[in-house]
TORKOL-4160 file (C-alpha; in steps of 0.2 Angstrom, whole numbers, padded with zeros to 4 digits, m for minus):
416
<pt num="1" X="0342" Y="1061" Z="0014"/>
<pt num="2" X="0338" Y="1044" Z="0007"/>
<pt num="3" X="0321" Y="1036" Z="0013"/>
<pt num="4" X="0323" Y="1019" Z="0023"/>
<pt num="5" X="0320" Y="1003" Z="0013"/>
<pt num="6" X="0304" Y="1000" Z="0024"/>
<pt num="7" X="0297" Y="1016" Z="0017"/>
<pt num="8" X="0300" Y="1011" Z="m0001"/>
<pt num="9" X="0292" Y="0994" Z="0002"/>
<pt num="10" X="0277" Y="1002" Z="0010"/>
<pt num="11" X="0275" Y="1015" Z="m0004"/>
<pt num="12" X="0277" Y="1001" Z="m0017"/>
<pt num="13" X="0264" Y="0990" Z="m0009"/>
<pt num="14" X="0252" Y="1006" Z="m0008"/>
<pt num="15" X="0254" Y="1009" Z="m0027"/>
<pt num="16" X="0251" Y="0991" Z="m0031"/>
<pt num="17" X="0235" Y="0991" Z="m0020"/>
<pt num="18" X="0229" Y="1007" Z="m0028"/>
<pt num="19" X="0231" Y="0999" Z="m0045"/>
<pt num="20" X="0223" Y="0983" Z="m0040"/>
<pt num="21" X="0208" Y="0992" Z="m0033"/>
<pt num="22" X="0207" Y="1004" Z="m0049"/>
<pt num="23" X="0207" Y="0989" Z="m0061"/>
<pt num="24" X="0195" Y="0979" Z="m0051"/>
<pt num="25" X="0183" Y="0994" Z="m0051"/>
<pt num="26" X="0185" Y="0996" Z="m0070"/>
<pt num="27" X="0182" Y="0977" Z="m0072"/>
<pt num="28" X="0166" Y="0977" Z="m0061"/>
<pt num="29" X="0160" Y="0992" Z="m0071"/>
<pt num="30" X="0162" Y="0984" Z="m0087"/>
<pt num="31" X="0155" Y="0968" Z="m0081"/>
<pt num="32" X="0139" Y="0977" Z="m0075"/>
<pt num="33" X="0138" Y="0987" Z="m0091"/>
<pt num="34" X="0138" Y="0971" Z="m0102"/>
<pt num="35" X="0127" Y="0962" Z="m0090"/>
<pt num="36" X="0114" Y="0975" Z="m0092"/>
<pt num="37" X="0115" Y="0980" Z="m0110"/>
<pt num="38" X="0120" Y="0964" Z="m0120"/>
<pt num="39" X="0112" Y="0947" Z="m0122"/>
<pt num="40" X="0117" Y="0933" Z="m0111"/>
<pt num="41" X="0112" Y="0915" Z="m0108"/>
<pt num="42" X="0104" Y="0916" Z="m0091"/>
<pt num="43" X="0089" Y="0905" Z="m0089"/>
<pt num="44" X="0078" Y="0920" Z="m0085"/>
<pt num="45" X="0085" Y="0934" Z="m0095"/>
<pt num="46" X="0076" Y="0951" Z="m0092"/>
<pt num="47" X="0071" Y="0957" Z="m0110"/>
<pt num="48" X="0065" Y="0975" Z="m0110"/>
<pt num="49" X="0060" Y="0989" Z="m0121"/>
<pt num="50" X="0079" Y="0995" Z="m0122"/>
<pt num="51" X="0084" Y="0978" Z="m0128"/>
<pt num="52" X="0073" Y="0980" Z="m0144"/>
<pt num="53" X="0086" Y="0993" Z="m0150"/>
<pt num="54" X="0099" Y="0978" Z="m0152"/>
<pt num="55" X="0098" Y="0969" Z="m0169"/>
<pt num="56" X="0101" Y="0952" Z="m0160"/>
<pt num="57" X="0085" Y="0954" Z="m0150"/>
<pt num="58" X="0076" Y="0960" Z="m0165"/>
<pt num="59" X="0081" Y="0945" Z="m0175"/>
<pt num="60" X="0076" Y="0934" Z="m0160"/>
<pt num="61" X="0058" Y="0942" Z="m0159"/>
<pt num="62" X="0056" Y="0940" Z="m0178"/>
<pt num="63" X="0062" Y="0922" Z="m0177"/>
<pt num="64" X="0050" Y="0918" Z="m0163"/>
<pt num="65" X="0036" Y="0926" Z="m0173"/>
<pt num="66" X="0039" Y="0916" Z="m0189"/>
<pt num="67" X="0027" Y="0901" Z="m0191"/>
<pt num="68" X="0035" Y="0884" Z="m0195"/>
<pt num="69" X="0038" Y="0882" Z="m0214"/>
<pt num="70" X="0026" Y="0866" Z="m0215"/>
<pt num="71" X="0012" Y="0875" Z="m0205"/>
<pt num="72" X="m0004" Y="0872" Z="m0215"/>
<pt num="73" X="m0012" Y="0888" Z="m0221"/>
<pt num="74" X="0004" Y="0898" Z="m0218"/>
<pt num="75" X="0001" Y="0899" Z="m0199"/>
<pt num="76" X="m0003" Y="0913" Z="m0187"/>
<pt num="77" X="0009" Y="0927" Z="m0180"/>
<pt num="78" X="0002" Y="0929" Z="m0162"/>
<pt num="79" X="0007" Y="0942" Z="m0149"/>
<pt num="80" X="0002" Y="0934" Z="m0132"/>
<pt num="81" X="0001" Y="0946" Z="m0118"/>
<pt num="82" X="0002" Y="0939" Z="m0101"/>
<pt num="83" X="0013" Y="0925" Z="m0109"/>
<pt num="84" X="0021" Y="0920" Z="m0092"/>
<pt num="85" X="0004" Y="0919" Z="m0084"/>
<pt num="86" X="m0005" Y="0902" Z="m0081"/>
<pt num="87" X="m0016" Y="0903" Z="m0096"/>
<pt num="88" X="m0004" Y="0913" Z="m0106"/>
<pt num="89" X="0010" Y="0900" Z="m0105"/>
<pt num="90" X="m0001" Y="0885" Z="m0110"/>
<pt num="91" X="m0009" Y="0895" Z="m0125"/>
<pt num="92" X="0009" Y="0900" Z="m0131"/>
<pt num="93" X="0015" Y="0883" Z="m0130"/>
<pt num="94" X="0000" Y="0875" Z="m0139"/>
<pt num="95" X="0002" Y="0888" Z="m0153"/>
<pt num="96" X="0020" Y="0885" Z="m0155"/>
<pt num="97" X="0019" Y="0866" Z="m0155"/>
<pt num="98" X="0006" Y="0867" Z="m0169"/>
<pt num="99" X="0018" Y="0878" Z="m0179"/>
<pt num="100" X="0012" Y="0896" Z="m0176"/>
<pt num="101" X="0023" Y="0911" Z="m0173"/>
<pt num="102" X="0022" Y="0917" Z="m0155"/>
<pt num="103" X="0030" Y="0932" Z="m0146"/>
<pt num="104" X="0026" Y="0934" Z="m0128"/>
<pt num="105" X="0024" Y="0950" Z="m0117"/>
<pt num="106" X="0023" Y="0950" Z="m0098"/>
<pt num="107" X="0027" Y="0962" Z="m0084"/>
<pt num="108" X="0031" Y="0949" Z="m0071"/>
<pt num="109" X="0023" Y="0958" Z="m0057"/>
<pt num="110" X="0023" Y="0952" Z="m0039"/>
<pt num="111" X="0004" Y="0949" Z="m0037"/>
<pt num="112" X="0011" Y="0931" Z="m0033"/>
<pt num="113" X="0028" Y="0924" Z="m0033"/>
<pt num="114" X="0037" Y="0930" Z="m0049"/>
<pt num="115" X="0049" Y="0915" Z="m0048"/>
<pt num="116" X="0034" Y="0904" Z="m0055"/>
<pt num="117" X="0032" Y="0916" Z="m0069"/>
<pt num="118" X="0050" Y="0915" Z="m0073"/>
<pt num="119" X="0050" Y="0896" Z="m0073"/>
<pt num="120" X="0035" Y="0897" Z="m0085"/>
<pt num="121" X="0046" Y="0908" Z="m0096"/>
<pt num="122" X="0060" Y="0896" Z="m0095"/>
<pt num="123" X="0049" Y="0883" Z="m0102"/>
<pt num="124" X="0043" Y="0894" Z="m0116"/>
<pt num="125" X="0061" Y="0898" Z="m0120"/>
<pt num="126" X="0064" Y="0879" Z="m0123"/>
<pt num="127" X="0049" Y="0879" Z="m0134"/>
<pt num="128" X="0056" Y="0893" Z="m0145"/>
<pt num="129" X="0045" Y="0907" Z="m0138"/>
<pt num="130" X="0053" Y="0923" Z="m0135"/>
<pt num="131" X="0045" Y="0933" Z="m0120"/>
<pt num="132" X="0048" Y="0952" Z="m0119"/>
<pt num="133" X="0047" Y="0959" Z="m0101"/>
<pt num="134" X="0036" Y="0975" Z="m0102"/>
<pt num="135" X="0020" Y="0982" Z="m0097"/>
<pt num="136" X="0005" Y="0983" Z="m0109"/>
<pt num="137" X="0003" Y="1002" Z="m0104"/>
<pt num="138" X="0020" Y="1005" Z="m0112"/>
<pt num="139" X="0014" Y="1011" Z="m0129"/>
<pt num="140" X="0031" Y="1014" Z="m0136"/>
<pt num="141" X="0036" Y="0996" Z="m0132"/>
<pt num="142" X="0020" Y="0990" Z="m0141"/>
<pt num="143" X="0024" Y="1001" Z="m0156"/>
<pt num="144" X="0041" Y="0994" Z="m0157"/>
<pt num="145" X="0035" Y="0976" Z="m0157"/>
<pt num="146" X="0022" Y="0979" Z="m0170"/>
<pt num="147" X="0036" Y="0988" Z="m0180"/>
<pt num="148" X="0046" Y="0972" Z="m0180"/>
<pt num="149" X="0032" Y="0960" Z="m0183"/>
<pt num="150" X="0016" Y="0961" Z="m0193"/>
<pt num="151" X="0005" Y="0951" Z="m0180"/>
<pt num="152" X="m0010" Y="0943" Z="m0188"/>
<pt num="153" X="m0018" Y="0940" Z="m0171"/>
<pt num="154" X="m0017" Y="0946" Z="m0153"/>
<pt num="155" X="m0021" Y="0934" Z="m0138"/>
<pt num="156" X="m0023" Y="0947" Z="m0124"/>
<pt num="157" X="m0022" Y="0938" Z="m0107"/>
<pt num="158" X="m0013" Y="0951" Z="m0097"/>
<pt num="159" X="m0023" Y="0957" Z="m0083"/>
<pt num="160" X="m0024" Y="0960" Z="m0064"/>
<pt num="161" X="m0033" Y="0944" Z="m0058"/>
<pt num="162" X="m0042" Y="0939" Z="m0042"/>
<pt num="163" X="m0058" Y="0945" Z="m0035"/>
<pt num="164" X="m0052" Y="0948" Z="m0017"/>
<pt num="165" X="m0036" Y="0957" Z="m0020"/>
<pt num="166" X="m0047" Y="0971" Z="m0028"/>
<pt num="167" X="m0051" Y="0977" Z="m0010"/>
<pt num="168" X="m0033" Y="0980" Z="m0006"/>
<pt num="169" X="m0027" Y="0987" Z="m0022"/>
<pt num="170" X="m0041" Y="0993" Z="m0034"/>
<pt num="171" X="m0029" Y="1005" Z="m0044"/>
<pt num="172" X="m0020" Y="0989" Z="m0051"/>
<pt num="173" X="m0036" Y="0983" Z="m0059"/>
<pt num="174" X="m0040" Y="1000" Z="m0067"/>
<pt num="175" X="m0022" Y="1001" Z="m0073"/>
<pt num="176" X="m0021" Y="0983" Z="m0080"/>
<pt num="177" X="m0038" Y="0978" Z="m0085"/>
<pt num="178" X="m0045" Y="0995" Z="m0092"/>
<pt num="179" X="m0030" Y="1007" Z="m0096"/>
<pt num="180" X="m0019" Y="0992" Z="m0102"/>
<pt num="181" X="m0033" Y="0986" Z="m0113"/>
<pt num="182" X="m0036" Y="1003" Z="m0121"/>
<pt num="183" X="m0017" Y="1005" Z="m0123"/>
<pt num="184" X="m0016" Y="0989" Z="m0133"/>
<pt num="185" X="m0031" Y="0993" Z="m0143"/>
<pt num="186" X="m0024" Y="1010" Z="m0148"/>
<pt num="187" X="m0009" Y="1002" Z="m0155"/>
<pt num="188" X="m0019" Y="0988" Z="m0164"/>
<pt num="189" X="m0031" Y="1000" Z="m0172"/>
<pt num="190" X="m0016" Y="1010" Z="m0180"/>
<pt num="191" X="m0007" Y="0994" Z="m0186"/>
<pt num="192" X="m0008" Y="0990" Z="m0204"/>
<pt num="193" X="m0014" Y="0977" Z="m0206"/>
<pt num="194" X="m0024" Y="0977" Z="m0190"/>
<pt num="195" X="m0023" Y="0960" Z="m0181"/>
<pt num="196" X="m0039" Y="0951" Z="m0175"/>
<pt num="197" X="m0039" Y="0951" Z="m0156"/>
<pt num="198" X="m0045" Y="0938" Z="m0144"/>
<pt num="199" X="m0045" Y="0943" Z="m0126"/>
<pt num="200" X="m0049" Y="0936" Z="m0108"/>
<pt num="201" X="m0065" Y="0942" Z="m0100"/>
<pt num="202" X="m0072" Y="0932" Z="m0086"/>
<pt num="203" X="m0087" Y="0923" Z="m0079"/>
<pt num="204" X="m0087" Y="0936" Z="m0065"/>
<pt num="205" X="m0096" Y="0948" Z="m0077"/>
<pt num="206" X="m0112" Y="0938" Z="m0073"/>
<pt num="207" X="m0111" Y="0945" Z="m0055"/>
<pt num="208" X="m0127" Y="0944" Z="m0045"/>
<pt num="209" X="m0136" Y="0935" Z="m0060"/>
<pt num="210" X="m0147" Y="0921" Z="m0053"/>
<pt num="211" X="m0152" Y="0913" Z="m0069"/>
<pt num="212" X="m0142" Y="0897" Z="m0072"/>
<pt num="213" X="m0133" Y="0891" Z="m0082"/>
<pt num="214" X="m0125" Y="0908" Z="m0087"/>
<pt num="215" X="m0128" Y="0912" Z="m0106"/>
<pt num="216" X="m0119" Y="0925" Z="m0116"/>
<pt num="217" X="m0136" Y="0934" Z="m0119"/>
<pt num="218" X="m0139" Y="0936" Z="m0100"/>
<pt num="219" X="m0138" Y="0953" Z="m0091"/>
<pt num="220" X="m0121" Y="0957" Z="m0085"/>
<pt num="221" X="m0124" Y="0974" Z="m0077"/>
<pt num="222" X="m0123" Y="0969" Z="m0059"/>
<pt num="223" X="m0105" Y="0965" Z="m0055"/>
<pt num="224" X="m0101" Y="0960" Z="m0038"/>
<pt num="225" X="m0083" Y="0965" Z="m0037"/>
<pt num="226" X="m0071" Y="0978" Z="m0044"/>
<pt num="227" X="m0063" Y="0964" Z="m0054"/>
<pt num="228" X="m0079" Y="0960" Z="m0062"/>
<pt num="229" X="m0083" Y="0978" Z="m0066"/>
<pt num="230" X="m0066" Y="0980" Z="m0075"/>
<pt num="231" X="m0069" Y="0965" Z="m0086"/>
<pt num="232" X="m0087" Y="0971" Z="m0090"/>
<pt num="233" X="m0079" Y="0988" Z="m0094"/>
<pt num="234" X="m0067" Y="0978" Z="m0106"/>
<pt num="235" X="m0082" Y="0971" Z="m0115"/>
<pt num="236" X="m0090" Y="0988" Z="m0118"/>
<pt num="237" X="m0073" Y="0995" Z="m0123"/>
<pt num="238" X="m0071" Y="0981" Z="m0135"/>
<pt num="239" X="m0088" Y="0985" Z="m0143"/>
<pt num="240" X="m0083" Y="1003" Z="m0145"/>
<pt num="241" X="m0066" Y="0999" Z="m0154"/>
<pt num="242" X="m0075" Y="0987" Z="m0165"/>
<pt num="243" X="m0089" Y="0999" Z="m0170"/>
<pt num="244" X="m0077" Y="1014" Z="m0173"/>
<pt num="245" X="m0061" Y="1006" Z="m0179"/>
<pt num="246" X="m0066" Y="0989" Z="m0187"/>
<pt num="247" X="m0056" Y="0979" Z="m0175"/>
<pt num="248" X="m0061" Y="0960" Z="m0174"/>
<pt num="249" X="m0063" Y="0957" Z="m0156"/>
<pt num="250" X="m0068" Y="0941" Z="m0147"/>
<pt num="251" X="m0070" Y="0940" Z="m0128"/>
<pt num="252" X="m0069" Y="0924" Z="m0118"/>
<pt num="253" X="m0077" Y="0922" Z="m0102"/>
<pt num="254" X="m0066" Y="0910" Z="m0092"/>
<pt num="255" X="m0074" Y="0899" Z="m0079"/>
<pt num="256" X="m0062" Y="0895" Z="m0064"/>
<pt num="257" X="m0047" Y="0888" Z="m0074"/>
<pt num="258" X="m0036" Y="0876" Z="m0064"/>
<pt num="259" X="m0022" Y="0864" Z="m0068"/>
<pt num="260" X="m0003" Y="0862" Z="m0068"/>
<pt num="261" X="0007" Y="0878" Z="m0068"/>
<pt num="262" X="m0008" Y="0887" Z="m0060"/>
<pt num="263" X="m0010" Y="0902" Z="m0050"/>
<pt num="264" X="m0006" Y="0901" Z="m0031"/>
<pt num="265" X="m0020" Y="0913" Z="m0026"/>
<pt num="266" X="m0033" Y="0900" Z="m0032"/>
<pt num="267" X="m0042" Y="0889" Z="m0020"/>
<pt num="268" X="m0037" Y="0872" Z="m0026"/>
<pt num="269" X="m0018" Y="0878" Z="m0026"/>
<pt num="270" X="m0018" Y="0885" Z="m0008"/>
<pt num="271" X="m0029" Y="0871" Z="m0002"/>
<pt num="272" X="m0015" Y="0859" Z="m0008"/>
<pt num="273" X="m0002" Y="0869" Z="0000"/>
<pt num="274" X="m0010" Y="0871" Z="0017"/>
<pt num="275" X="m0016" Y="0853" Z="0018"/>
<pt num="276" X="0002" Y="0847" Z="0015"/>
<pt num="277" X="0007" Y="0859" Z="0029"/>
<pt num="278" X="m0007" Y="0852" Z="0040"/>
<pt num="279" X="m0014" Y="0869" Z="0041"/>
<pt num="280" X="m0032" Y="0874" Z="0043"/>
<pt num="281" X="m0042" Y="0877" Z="0027"/>
<pt num="282" X="m0057" Y="0889" Z="0026"/>
<pt num="283" X="m0072" Y="0883" Z="0017"/>
<pt num="284" X="m0085" Y="0896" Z="0014"/>
<pt num="285" X="m0104" Y="0894" Z="0013"/>
<pt num="286" X="m0118" Y="0906" Z="0009"/>
<pt num="287" X="m0133" Y="0912" Z="0019"/>
<pt num="288" X="m0143" Y="0898" Z="0027"/>
<pt num="289" X="m0128" Y="0886" Z="0024"/>
<pt num="290" X="m0129" Y="0888" Z="0005"/>
<pt num="291" X="m0116" Y="0878" Z="m0004"/>
<pt num="292" X="m0103" Y="0887" Z="m0014"/>
<pt num="293" X="m0100" Y="0879" Z="m0031"/>
<pt num="294" X="m0089" Y="0883" Z="m0046"/>
<pt num="295" X="m0088" Y="0877" Z="m0064"/>
<pt num="296" X="m0070" Y="0871" Z="m0063"/>
<pt num="297" X="m0062" Y="0871" Z="m0080"/>
<pt num="298" X="m0046" Y="0861" Z="m0084"/>
<pt num="299" X="m0032" Y="0871" Z="m0093"/>
<pt num="300" X="m0031" Y="0860" Z="m0108"/>
<pt num="301" X="m0050" Y="0863" Z="m0112"/>
<pt num="302" X="m0047" Y="0881" Z="m0110"/>
<pt num="303" X="m0033" Y="0881" Z="m0122"/>
<pt num="304" X="m0043" Y="0872" Z="m0135"/>
<pt num="305" X="m0056" Y="0885" Z="m0133"/>
<pt num="306" X="m0043" Y="0899" Z="m0135"/>
<pt num="307" X="m0036" Y="0892" Z="m0151"/>
<pt num="308" X="m0053" Y="0889" Z="m0158"/>
<pt num="309" X="m0057" Y="0907" Z="m0155"/>
<pt num="310" X="m0041" Y="0913" Z="m0163"/>
<pt num="311" X="m0044" Y="0901" Z="m0178"/>
<pt num="312" X="m0062" Y="0908" Z="m0181"/>
<pt num="313" X="m0059" Y="0926" Z="m0176"/>
<pt num="314" X="m0061" Y="0934" Z="m0194"/>
<pt num="315" X="m0052" Y="0949" Z="m0200"/>
<pt num="316" X="m0051" Y="0966" Z="m0194"/>
<pt num="317" X="m0057" Y="0978" Z="m0207"/>
<pt num="318" X="m0049" Y="0995" Z="m0203"/>
<pt num="319" X="m0033" Y="1002" Z="m0210"/>
<pt num="320" X="m0022" Y="1015" Z="m0202"/>
<pt num="321" X="m0036" Y="1018" Z="m0189"/>
<pt num="322" X="m0050" Y="1020" Z="m0201"/>
<pt num="323" X="m0064" Y="1008" Z="m0202"/>
<pt num="324" X="m0068" Y="1001" Z="m0219"/>
<pt num="325" X="m0082" Y="0989" Z="m0215"/>
<pt num="326" X="m0090" Y="0979" Z="m0201"/>
<pt num="327" X="m0079" Y="0967" Z="m0192"/>
<pt num="328" X="m0083" Y="0952" Z="m0180"/>
<pt num="329" X="m0088" Y="0956" Z="m0162"/>
<pt num="330" X="m0090" Y="0940" Z="m0151"/>
<pt num="331" X="m0091" Y="0934" Z="m0133"/>
<pt num="332" X="m0091" Y="0916" Z="m0128"/>
<pt num="333" X="m0092" Y="0906" Z="m0112"/>
<pt num="334" X="m0077" Y="0894" Z="m0109"/>
<pt num="335" X="m0083" Y="0883" Z="m0095"/>
<pt num="336" X="m0085" Y="0864" Z="m0090"/>
<pt num="337" X="m0104" Y="0864" Z="m0088"/>
<pt num="338" X="m0103" Y="0854" Z="m0072"/>
<pt num="339" X="m0102" Y="0865" Z="m0056"/>
<pt num="340" X="m0094" Y="0856" Z="m0041"/>
<pt num="341" X="m0096" Y="0861" Z="m0023"/>
<pt num="342" X="m0080" Y="0867" Z="m0015"/>
<pt num="343" X="m0082" Y="0854" Z="m0002"/>
<pt num="344" X="m0081" Y="0841" Z="m0015"/>
<pt num="345" X="m0065" Y="0849" Z="m0022"/>
<pt num="346" X="m0057" Y="0847" Z="m0004"/>
<pt num="347" X="m0063" Y="0829" Z="m0003"/>
<pt num="348" X="m0054" Y="0825" Z="m0020"/>
<pt num="349" X="m0038" Y="0833" Z="m0014"/>
<pt num="350" X="m0039" Y="0824" Z="0002"/>
<pt num="351" X="m0039" Y="0807" Z="m0008"/>
<pt num="352" X="m0026" Y="0812" Z="m0020"/>
<pt num="353" X="m0014" Y="0819" Z="m0006"/>
<pt num="354" X="m0018" Y="0806" Z="0006"/>
<pt num="355" X="m0021" Y="0819" Z="0019"/>
<pt num="356" X="m0035" Y="0824" Z="0030"/>
<pt num="357" X="m0039" Y="0842" Z="0028"/>
<pt num="358" X="m0042" Y="0853" Z="0044"/>
<pt num="359" X="m0058" Y="0861" Z="0037"/>
<pt num="360" X="m0065" Y="0876" Z="0045"/>
<pt num="361" X="m0083" Y="0881" Z="0038"/>
<pt num="362" X="m0086" Y="0900" Z="0038"/>
<pt num="363" X="m0099" Y="0912" Z="0031"/>
<pt num="364" X="m0093" Y="0919" Z="0015"/>
<pt num="365" X="m0086" Y="0937" Z="0018"/>
<pt num="366" X="m0092" Y="0952" Z="0008"/>
<pt num="367" X="m0077" Y="0952" Z="m0003"/>
<pt num="368" X="m0086" Y="0951" Z="m0020"/>
<pt num="369" X="m0086" Y="0932" Z="m0022"/>
<pt num="370" X="m0101" Y="0924" Z="m0029"/>
<pt num="371" X="m0110" Y="0908" Z="m0023"/>
<pt num="372" X="m0109" Y="0898" Z="m0039"/>
<pt num="373" X="m0104" Y="0899" Z="m0057"/>
<pt num="374" X="m0111" Y="0888" Z="m0071"/>
<pt num="375" X="m0108" Y="0890" Z="m0090"/>
<pt num="376" X="m0119" Y="0887" Z="m0105"/>
<pt num="377" X="m0106" Y="0883" Z="m0118"/>
<pt num="378" X="m0118" Y="0880" Z="m0133"/>
<pt num="379" X="m0112" Y="0895" Z="m0143"/>
<pt num="380" X="m0094" Y="0891" Z="m0142"/>
<pt num="381" X="m0098" Y="0873" Z="m0146"/>
<pt num="382" X="m0108" Y="0879" Z="m0161"/>
<pt num="383" X="m0095" Y="0891" Z="m0167"/>
<pt num="384" X="m0078" Y="0882" Z="m0165"/>
<pt num="385" X="m0082" Y="0865" Z="m0158"/>
<pt num="386" X="m0078" Y="0869" Z="m0140"/>
<pt num="387" X="m0080" Y="0853" Z="m0130"/>
<pt num="388" X="m0072" Y="0851" Z="m0113"/>
<pt num="389" X="m0068" Y="0833" Z="m0108"/>
<pt num="390" X="m0058" Y="0834" Z="m0092"/>
<pt num="391" X="m0068" Y="0830" Z="m0076"/>
<pt num="392" X="m0062" Y="0838" Z="m0059"/>
<pt num="393" X="m0054" Y="0823" Z="m0052"/>
<pt num="394" X="m0044" Y="0819" Z="m0067"/>
<pt num="395" X="m0038" Y="0837" Z="m0069"/>
<pt num="396" X="m0034" Y="0838" Z="m0050"/>
<pt num="397" X="m0024" Y="0822" Z="m0051"/>
<pt num="398" X="m0013" Y="0830" Z="m0065"/>
<pt num="399" X="m0011" Y="0846" Z="m0055"/>
<pt num="400" X="m0006" Y="0837" Z="m0039"/>
<pt num="401" X="0007" Y="0827" Z="m0049"/>
<pt num="402" X="0014" Y="0843" Z="m0056"/>
<pt num="403" X="0014" Y="0851" Z="m0039"/>
<pt num="404" X="0023" Y="0837" Z="m0030"/>
<pt num="405" X="0036" Y="0836" Z="m0044"/>
<pt num="406" X="0039" Y="0855" Z="m0046"/>
<pt num="407" X="0041" Y="0858" Z="m0027"/>
<pt num="408" X="0050" Y="0841" Z="m0023"/>
<pt num="409" X="0067" Y="0849" Z="m0020"/>
<pt num="410" X="0060" Y="0859" Z="m0006"/>
<pt num="411" X="0057" Y="0854" Z="0012"/>
<pt num="412" X="0039" Y="0847" Z="0014"/>
<pt num="413" X="0037" Y="0860" Z="0027"/>
<pt num="414" X="0041" Y="0874" Z="0015"/>
<pt num="415" X="0031" Y="0869" Z="0001"/>
<pt num="416" X="0023" Y="0884" Z="m0008"/>
């Protein structure tokens, strides 16, 4: 018996619906595949180790690593780890603008808002710097990068930063600052030719030292925080790889770096945020109302020091992991030489923001922070002409201008 017309219509609609759903699934599957596996023009593409298998990414990395044709002396080919970080972005930009080849590496972790790191990478993209997303403990990734590019130098800035966070997540400091450094050095020692390495130590290594100003020859065996201990460990590891493998290694002890595109966990940054939100800000003092002071160093001055250290690093002497002769091993302070009380920092911000801060004075907690830092920079001045020129008020004015412009599209109440 023939089926009624209504039955045929329903059957036809069901078949059409099934076909539609099937083709939609196939389309979405293909879209997902191409999104994950092939290049695209997103403002924050996520390059990873697997991408390095594709010729288009390999050529982009090699292009990024190529110095400008008119670069005097031929130019450097620099791998910058932590390139999407605060110092890393500024150093990468400066290197590229003077004509050096630069390839960045960053894992974009969530220690603070990753969107700021992706915004920094977008800026680097516009400068022509390619940033690979990956971890320095990924030896296979590092080997692929060194297989694509004969880096002349490594600017190693990748690290787990922050003194206080070490009390919450100590393993992250060991993973990044010690294991990560060793992973990088292992690949560098086997490279042929070996690159010269400049890396970020920290003023925190001076720890409980009471002699001021801090000099590179001072004792650094009393760290006051796990962060400081991992940076001190890095200096000892650097000595070992220099001694055994002939790697040229230069450690830079940064003193409280600040400026545009800075880290949100730094006092000047979150003071600005909280003052604009009219929230209370905590100002710590030491025993017997001792003033807490920092040798605040503006980012442009730090960048000049980093480039000076790269330019004077000297060659590594090993080949295929075998030392052929002595190689440079250096440590330099990069500071401003003018410690400023934290209360003065707040006063400057109040004037720049035209806001009265709701200050709460508290005893400094036992979290590993030190009472003061003060750099002696005579060695860096002698070796590569390091000469900081930016005072705190000038530097903070530039930071506040950037901060207000960067967060302007947001509601004032939701400023980060």
